MDAnalysis code that builds the backbone (N, CA, C; Angstrom):
import MDAnalysis as mda
import numpy as np

u = mda.Universe.empty(396, n_residues=132, atom_resindex=np.repeat(np.arange(132), 3), trajectory=True)
u.add_TopologyAttr("name", ["N", "CA", "C"] * 132)
u.add_TopologyAttr("resid", np.arange(1, 133))
u.add_TopologyAttr("resname", ["UNK", "UNK", "UNK", "UNK", "UNK", "UNK", "UNK", "UNK", "UNK", "UNK", "UNK", "UNK", "UNK", "UNK", "UNK", "UNK", "UNK", "UNK", "UNK", "UNK", "UNK", "UNK", "UNK", "UNK", "UNK", "UNK", "UNK", "UNK", "UNK", "UNK", "UNK", "UNK", "UNK", "UNK", "UNK", "UNK", "UNK", "UNK", "UNK", "UNK", "UNK", "UNK", "UNK", "UNK", "UNK", "UNK", "UNK", "UNK", "UNK", "UNK", "UNK", "UNK", "UNK", "UNK", "UNK", "UNK", "UNK", "UNK", "UNK", "UNK", "UNK", "UNK", "UNK", "UNK", "UNK", "UNK", "UNK", "UNK", "UNK", "UNK", "UNK", "UNK", "UNK", "UNK", "UNK", "UNK", "UNK", "UNK", "UNK", "UNK", "UNK", "UNK", "UNK", "UNK", "UNK", "UNK", "UNK", "UNK", "UNK", "UNK", "UNK", "UNK", "UNK", "UNK", "UNK", "UNK", "UNK", "UNK", "UNK", "UNK", "UNK", "UNK", "UNK", "UNK", "UNK", "UNK", "UNK", "UNK", "UNK", "UNK", "UNK", "UNK", "UNK", "UNK", "UNK", "UNK", "UNK", "UNK", "UNK", "UNK", "UNK", "UNK", "UNK", "UNK", "UNK", "UNK", "UNK", "UNK", "UNK", "UNK", "UNK", "UNK"])
u.atoms.positions = np.array([
    [-51.654, 143.521, 204.745],
    [-51.083, 142.333, 204.153],
    [-51.791, 142.084, 202.833],
    [-51.012, 141.735, 201.833],
    [-51.558, 141.452, 200.518],
    [-51.038, 140.113, 200.040],
    [-51.948, 139.286, 199.529],
    [-51.578, 138.035, 198.883],
    [-51.904, 138.151, 197.406],
    [-50.960, 137.739, 196.575],
    [-51.176, 137.728, 195.128],
    [-50.918, 136.316, 194.627],
    [-51.926, 135.717, 194.024],
    [-51.808, 134.365, 193.482],
    [-51.413, 134.467, 192.019],
    [-50.361, 133.755, 191.637],
    [-49.815, 133.830, 190.287],
    [-49.923, 132.475, 189.606],
    [-50.527, 132.477, 188.438],
    [-50.647, 131.268, 187.626],
    [-50.238, 131.629, 186.205],
    [-48.931, 131.591, 185.930],
    [-48.413, 132.118, 184.671],
    [-48.761, 131.257, 183.461],
    [-48.850, 131.944, 182.322],
    [-48.966, 131.243, 181.048],
    [-47.733, 130.371, 180.870],
    [-47.869, 129.290, 180.173],
    [-46.744, 128.392, 179.943],
    [-46.673, 127.258, 180.944],
    [-47.453, 127.348, 182.032],
    [-47.566, 126.247, 182.987],
    [-48.957, 125.650, 182.847],
    [-49.082, 124.389, 183.189],
    [-50.391, 123.749, 183.130],
    [-51.370, 124.512, 184.009],
    [-52.616, 124.651, 183.573],
    [-53.595, 125.350, 184.414],
    [-53.736, 124.660, 185.765],
    [-53.709, 125.427, 186.858],
    [-53.816, 124.817, 188.177],
    [-55.255, 124.390, 188.456],
    [-55.397, 123.287, 189.142],
    [-56.711, 122.803, 189.570],
    [-56.622, 122.519, 191.065],
    [-57.179, 123.406, 191.862],
    [-57.156, 123.212, 193.303],
    [-55.893, 123.694, 193.981],
    [-55.102, 124.535, 193.314],
    [-53.893, 125.110, 193.902],
    [-53.499, 126.318, 193.073],
    [-52.586, 127.115, 193.585],
    [-51.973, 128.202, 192.826],
    [-50.507, 127.855, 192.610],
    [-49.961, 128.252, 191.465],
    [-48.552, 127.970, 191.201],
    [-47.632, 128.747, 192.140],
    [-48.005, 129.966, 192.474],
    [-47.194, 130.779, 193.375],
    [-48.095, 131.735, 194.139],
    [-47.691, 132.047, 195.354],
    [-48.408, 133.033, 196.169],
    [-47.358, 133.979, 196.739],
    [-47.525, 135.268, 196.457],
    [-46.634, 136.287, 196.976],
    [-47.338, 136.999, 198.122],
    [-46.662, 137.099, 199.254],
    [-47.221, 137.767, 200.426],
    [-46.362, 138.971, 200.760],
    [-47.009, 140.102, 200.991],
    [-46.291, 141.299, 201.424],
    [-46.940, 141.836, 202.692],
    [-46.087, 142.228, 203.638],
    [-46.571, 142.769, 204.901],
    [-47.296, 141.713, 205.716],
    [-47.110, 141.692, 206.994],
    [-47.830, 140.740, 207.824],
    [-46.907, 139.849, 208.627],
    [-47.516, 138.940, 209.359],
    [-46.735, 138.001, 210.166],
    [-47.006, 136.577, 209.709],
    [-46.003, 135.742, 209.839],
    [-46.088, 134.356, 209.400],
    [-46.648, 133.464, 210.496],
    [-47.475, 132.517, 210.089],
    [-47.967, 131.474, 210.980],
    [-47.584, 130.142, 210.338],
    [-46.804, 129.348, 211.063],
    [-46.404, 128.027, 210.593],
    [-47.317, 127.010, 211.276],
    [-48.075, 126.279, 210.478],
    [-49.065, 125.348, 210.995],
    [-48.509, 123.932, 210.986],
    [-48.511, 123.311, 212.160],
    [-48.008, 121.939, 212.304],
    [-48.874, 120.969, 211.523],
    [-48.302, 119.833, 211.190],
    [-49.046, 118.794, 210.501],
    [-50.259, 118.354, 211.298],
    [-51.392, 118.268, 210.610],
    [-52.642, 117.860, 211.245],
    [-53.190, 116.630, 210.528],
    [-53.531, 115.640, 211.315],
    [-54.201, 114.456, 210.793],
    [-55.652, 114.520, 211.240],
    [-56.345, 113.403, 211.144],
    [-57.760, 113.324, 211.522],
    [-57.932, 113.024, 213.005],
    [-56.992, 113.470, 213.837],
    [-57.123, 113.247, 215.279],
    [-58.285, 114.046, 215.844],
    [-59.088, 113.380, 216.670],
    [-60.162, 114.090, 217.366],
    [-59.640, 114.596, 218.710],
    [-60.499, 115.220, 219.493],
    [-60.076, 115.800, 220.771],
    [-59.548, 114.763, 221.742],
    [-59.988, 113.505, 221.601],
    [-59.531, 112.430, 222.486],
    [-58.195, 111.845, 222.036],
    [-57.682, 112.303, 220.877],
    [-56.399, 111.810, 220.390],
    [-56.494, 110.552, 219.553],
    [-57.692, 110.266, 219.016],
    [-57.891, 109.096, 218.161],
    [-58.177, 109.542, 216.731],
    [-57.691, 108.756, 215.773],
    [-57.984, 109.043, 214.375],
    [-59.467, 108.812, 214.137],
    [-60.083, 109.772, 213.445],
    [-61.520, 109.759, 213.187],
    [-61.749, 109.740, 211.684],
    [-62.700, 108.952, 211.237],
    [-63.080, 108.961, 209.827],
    [-62.659, 107.707, 209.100],
    [-63.622, 107.134, 208.414],
    [-63.363, 105.963, 207.571],
    [-63.004, 106.448, 206.178],
    [-61.845, 106.135, 205.717],
    [-61.447, 106.479, 204.365],
    [-60.764, 107.829, 204.250],
    [-60.175, 108.022, 203.094],
    [-59.350, 109.198, 202.830],
    [-60.149, 110.495, 202.878],
    [-61.316, 110.537, 202.252],
    [-62.075, 111.782, 202.207],
    [-62.509, 112.217, 203.599],
    [-63.010, 111.296, 204.398],
    [-63.439, 111.633, 205.764],
    [-62.253, 112.098, 206.602],
    [-61.108, 111.445, 206.445],
    [-59.927, 111.866, 207.200],
    [-59.407, 113.212, 206.699],
    [-59.458, 113.454, 205.401],
    [-59.041, 114.750, 204.854],
    [-59.926, 115.855, 205.418],
    [-61.219, 115.598, 205.489],
    [-62.170, 116.562, 206.033],
    [-61.790, 116.946, 207.463],
    [-61.518, 115.955, 208.298],
    [-61.156, 116.223, 209.698],
    [-59.786, 116.901, 209.791],
    [-58.812, 116.428, 209.011],
    [-57.464, 116.999, 209.055],
    [-57.480, 118.464, 208.623],
    [-58.211, 118.773, 207.557],
    [-58.312, 120.157, 207.103],
    [-59.023, 121.003, 208.154],
    [-60.070, 120.461, 208.751],
    [-60.749, 121.172, 209.833],
    [-59.806, 121.468, 210.985],
    [-58.953, 120.497, 211.327],
    [-57.973, 120.702, 212.400],
    [-56.961, 121.785, 212.024],
    [-56.469, 121.742, 210.789],
    [-55.504, 122.742, 210.331],
    [-56.116, 124.139, 210.406],
    [-57.353, 124.266, 209.938],
    [-58.001, 125.569, 209.938],
    [-58.375, 126.027, 211.344],
    [-58.644, 125.090, 212.252],
    [-58.896, 125.459, 213.650],
    [-57.638, 126.080, 214.263],
    [-56.473, 125.494, 213.974],
    [-55.209, 126.055, 214.467],
    [-54.966, 127.429, 213.854],
    [-55.285, 127.580, 212.568],
    [-55.118, 128.867, 211.899],
    [-56.045, 129.913, 212.509],
    [-57.308, 129.565, 212.710],
    [-58.259, 130.523, 213.300],
    [-57.826, 130.922, 214.714],
    [-57.335, 129.949, 215.482],
    [-56.871, 130.240, 216.846],
    [-55.695, 131.203, 216.830],
    [-54.990, 131.275, 215.709],
    [-53.862, 132.196, 215.551],
    [-54.299, 133.532, 214.958],
    [-55.594, 133.670, 214.707],
    [-56.116, 134.918, 214.171],
    [-56.277, 134.958, 212.670],
    [-56.141, 133.801, 212.011],
    [-56.204, 133.768, 210.556],
    [-57.476, 133.160, 210.007],
    [-57.608, 133.237, 208.700],
    [-58.717, 132.642, 207.964],
    [-58.140, 131.792, 206.833],
    [-58.958, 130.943, 206.209],
    [-58.443, 130.142, 205.100],
    [-57.820, 130.975, 203.983],
    [-58.329, 132.178, 203.757],
    [-57.778, 133.031, 202.700],
    [-56.351, 133.476, 202.987],
    [-55.897, 133.335, 204.237],
    [-54.534, 133.725, 204.613],
    [-53.501, 132.638, 204.319],
    [-53.949, 131.437, 203.963],
    [-53.014, 130.347, 203.677],
    [-52.204, 130.673, 202.428],
    [-50.893, 130.531, 202.529],
    [-50.028, 130.734, 201.372],
    [-49.444, 129.426, 200.864],
    [-49.329, 128.434, 201.742],
    [-48.716, 127.145, 201.363],
    [-49.339, 126.044, 202.196],
    [-49.698, 124.943, 201.542],
    [-50.169, 123.733, 202.217],
    [-49.486, 122.544, 201.575],
    [-48.973, 121.651, 202.414],
    [-48.427, 120.384, 201.933],
    [-49.337, 119.275, 202.443],
    [-49.712, 118.396, 201.529],
    [-50.551, 117.246, 201.855],
    [-49.681, 116.002, 201.757],
    [-49.659, 115.229, 202.829],
    [-48.943, 113.961, 202.860],
    [-49.995, 112.856, 202.885],
    [-49.843, 111.859, 202.030],
    [-50.802, 110.763, 202.014],
    [-50.084, 109.427, 201.880],
    [-50.697, 108.428, 202.464],
    [-50.153, 107.074, 202.354],
    [-50.617, 106.384, 201.083],
    [-51.490, 107.036, 200.300],
    [-52.026, 106.421, 199.082],
    [-52.295, 107.494, 198.030],
    [-51.279, 107.790, 197.224],
    [-51.397, 108.830, 196.199],
    [-52.453, 108.441, 195.170],
    [-52.526, 107.169, 194.798],
    [-53.516, 106.730, 193.808],
    [-54.932, 107.005, 194.312],
    [-55.209, 106.703, 195.566],
    [-56.535, 106.973, 196.134],
    [-56.798, 108.476, 196.164],
    [-55.781, 109.269, 196.467],
    [-55.937, 110.726, 196.486],
    [-56.339, 111.216, 195.106],
    [-55.670, 110.722, 194.086],
    [-56.001, 111.124, 192.710],
    [-57.414, 110.685, 192.341],
    [-57.780, 109.468, 192.717],
    [-59.119, 108.947, 192.403],
    [-60.209, 109.763, 193.090],
    [-59.935, 110.272, 194.272],
    [-60.931, 111.003, 195.054],
    [-60.747, 112.521, 194.980],
    [-59.971, 112.973, 194.006],
    [-59.626, 114.394, 193.906],
    [-60.858, 115.295, 193.854],
    [-61.892, 114.910, 193.134],
    [-63.092, 115.755, 193.057],
    [-63.765, 115.877, 194.418],
    [-63.901, 114.758, 195.115],
    [-64.490, 114.797, 196.458],
    [-63.635, 115.646, 197.394],
    [-62.320, 115.465, 197.327],
    [-61.411, 116.222, 198.176],
    [-61.495, 117.715, 197.861],
    [-61.653, 118.037, 196.595],
    [-61.830, 119.428, 196.194],
    [-63.101, 120.024, 196.771],
    [-64.180, 119.250, 196.790],
    [-65.430, 119.730, 197.396],
    [-65.241, 119.984, 198.897],
    [-64.516, 119.077, 199.558],
    [-64.239, 119.257, 200.988],
    [-63.433, 120.541, 201.185],
    [-62.397, 120.739, 200.366],
    [-61.575, 121.945, 200.482],
    [-62.442, 123.191, 200.341],
    [-63.258, 123.236, 199.279],
    [-64.067, 124.425, 199.033],
    [-65.073, 124.669, 200.158],
    [-65.624, 123.605, 200.745],
    [-66.573, 123.759, 201.856],
    [-65.901, 124.391, 203.075],
    [-64.641, 124.055, 203.304],
    [-63.907, 124.594, 204.456],
    [-63.213, 125.916, 204.144],
    [-62.615, 126.013, 202.953],
    [-61.659, 127.088, 202.692],
    [-61.998, 127.961, 201.486],
    [-63.044, 127.653, 200.758],
    [-63.393, 128.459, 199.601],
    [-62.494, 128.193, 198.406],
    [-62.385, 129.191, 197.552],
    [-61.644, 129.027, 196.291],
    [-60.344, 129.821, 196.225],
    [-59.899, 130.349, 197.359],
    [-58.591, 131.019, 197.406],
    [-57.552, 129.945, 197.698],
    [-56.994, 129.374, 196.643],
    [-56.082, 128.247, 196.820],
    [-54.660, 128.712, 197.099],
    [-54.009, 128.090, 198.077],
    [-52.591, 128.381, 198.315],
    [-51.721, 127.601, 197.326],
    [-50.428, 127.863, 197.366],
    [-49.489, 126.989, 196.687],
    [-49.547, 125.651, 197.429],
    [-49.577, 124.550, 196.702],
    [-49.760, 123.246, 197.349],
    [-48.828, 122.206, 196.752],
    [-48.553, 121.186, 197.555],
    [-47.804, 120.021, 197.098],
    [-48.433, 118.782, 197.723],
    [-48.384, 117.681, 197.012],
    [-48.841, 116.383, 197.498],
    [-47.625, 115.470, 197.563],
    [-47.417, 114.843, 198.720],
    [-46.267, 113.973, 198.928],
    [-46.766, 112.600, 199.368],
    [-46.352, 111.564, 198.664],
    [-46.666, 110.201, 199.066],
    [-45.675, 109.734, 200.119],
    [-46.205, 109.136, 201.185],
    [-45.364, 108.648, 202.276],
    [-45.719, 107.191, 202.586],
    [-44.788, 106.485, 203.186],
    [-45.021, 105.089, 203.551],
    [-46.036, 104.993, 204.673],
    [-45.889, 105.855, 205.683],
    [-46.848, 105.907, 206.786],
    [-46.699, 107.222, 207.503],
    [-47.688, 107.513, 208.329],
    [-47.677, 108.724, 209.138],
    [-47.490, 108.334, 210.596],
    [-47.321, 109.330, 211.474],
    [-47.060, 109.054, 212.884],
    [-48.092, 108.104, 213.471],
    [-49.381, 108.427, 213.269],
    [-50.445, 107.535, 213.710],
    [-50.722, 106.551, 212.582],
    [-50.545, 105.285, 212.854],
    [-50.644, 104.278, 211.799],
    [-51.979, 104.285, 211.076],
    [-53.059, 104.701, 211.746],
    [-54.375, 104.707, 211.122],
    [-54.574, 105.916, 210.201],
    [-53.704, 106.899, 210.309],
    [-53.849, 108.126, 209.518],
    [-53.529, 107.862, 208.056],
    [-54.381, 108.370, 207.185],
    [-54.194, 108.246, 205.741],
    [-53.699, 109.540, 205.102],
    [-53.846, 110.663, 205.843],
    [-53.502, 111.964, 205.279],
    [-53.098, 112.911, 206.410],
    [-52.173, 113.819, 206.090],
    [-51.740, 114.859, 207.018],
    [-51.517, 116.127, 206.216],
    [-51.891, 117.266, 206.789],
    [-51.716, 118.554, 206.134],
    [-50.947, 119.492, 207.050],
    [-49.975, 120.227, 206.487],
    [-49.355, 121.309, 207.222],
    [-49.395, 122.552, 206.339],
    [-49.093, 123.698, 206.911],
    [-49.220, 124.892, 206.097],
    [-48.508, 126.104, 206.661],
    [-48.523, 127.144, 205.843],
    [-47.989, 128.451, 206.210],
    [-49.042, 129.483, 205.827],
    [-49.268, 130.427, 206.732],
    [-50.203, 131.517, 206.460],
    [-49.506, 132.838, 206.747],
    [-49.980, 133.894, 206.112],
    [-49.490, 135.244, 206.378],
    [-50.692, 136.070, 206.804],
    [-50.593, 136.649, 208.013],
    [-51.684, 137.432, 208.583],
    [-51.338, 138.911, 208.562],
    [-52.372, 139.741, 208.595],
    [-52.175, 141.198, 208.669],
    [-51.411, 141.561, 209.916],
])
């Protein structure tokens, strides 16, 4: 399996994402939306950064259980109830991402939502990975 990250000239330089990811060979893993739910089913973490940390950890736990690593992620969508707070905390969120997943960024999108399934949740992540 080969992943090629493309960031073409003529587009704004990406920061914390890739404009496109091409995957050849391998099997697809579709990762369900993950919030900051702990094993007991309760939202964990005060604030957006703490919840992002737990949600990303949950997403990557599901990926690892499927035989993948963070480098296998091709697409991640982030849903947040507060886009302004996400933008304000972007540097912190980037540090959290790099601590969990390194610098191999997938194609990403950020979507503002009114609320998530669990009312206490501030952020949810879902994704697609391609494994060997």
